[in-house]
N, C-alpha and C positions, 0 to 999 in steps of 0.2 A: 176498803181504804176510805177513810173519812177525809173529806176536803172541806176546809172552812176558810173564810177570809178574815177571821178574827185571830187573836193570838192566844186563845184559850178554847177548850171544849168543856162545856158544862159537865160537872161531876167527874172530871178526869184530871189527875195530876200528870204533868207532861215532863218528859226528859228529852231535851233537844238533841237531835242527831246532827243536823246540818242542812245547808242549802241544797235543794234539788231543783232541777229545771228540765224543761223539754222545749224543743223548738222545731219549726218547719218553715220552709219557704214555699209558697204556693203561687201558681199562676193559672190563668185561664188560657184556652187555646185561642189562636188568632181570630178564628171565626166569632167566638164569643166576645172577644175584646172589641172587635169592630161593631158588632150588634149593640154592645153596651155603650159604646161611644155615641151612637145615634140617640140612645135614650137620654143622654145628658142634654140634648137639644130641647127636648120637651119636658124634662123633669120627671121625677118619680124615683121609686126604689130601683136600684140596679140589682135585680134578684140573683143573677149569676154570680155577682161579687159577694152578695150576702151569703149565698150558699158556699162559695169558696172560703170565706172567712170563718163560717161555722165549722166547716170540715177541718180547716187549719187549727182552730182552737181545740177541737176534739182530739186531733192527732198530737198537738203539743201537750195537752193535758195527759193523754195516754202515756207519752214518753216520760213526763214528769213522774207519774205514778209508778211506772216501771223502775225508774231510778230509785225512788223511795222504797219500793218493795225489795230491791236488791240490797238495800241497807238495813232491812229488817224493820222498817217503820210501820207503825199502826195507823198513822194519820199524817196529813200535811196541813199546817196552819199558815196563816198569812198568805194565802194563795193570791197571786196577782197575775195579770196579763199585760203584755206590752206588744205593740206592733210598730212596724216601720216599713216604709216603701223601699224596696231594694232596687227596683227599676220599674218602668211603666208596665202596669198590669201584673206585677208580682209584689207580694208582701211577705214579710217575716212575722211570725207570731211566736212569742215566747211566753211560756207559763212557768212560774217559779214560786217557791214557798219554802217553808222550813219543815223538814221531816222530823217527826217526833215519835217516841215510844210512850206507851202508857206505863206509869210507875205502878208497881204492885206494892200494896201496903202490908 
């Protein structure tokens, strides 16, 4: 599956199938949450949260791709990500884009 953040793929003529998306809500355990809150006192990267967000993006992307594959798509164009805090220590990640098939000439 080809994923791009443009509305075209070089050398390919595209037929739009429709919007596809994948999402997840992730949180860290209370121990990690407490340890990361201390890190905010001295500054620096909150590595546990960086890892959590990377895992969440990967899962949301996987779910988006699975939805596109179920529609018979060859690629997803205009891929975007959005995030929102759902509660303290938990975030929703959404991946979305347009599923397309390659036109045959």
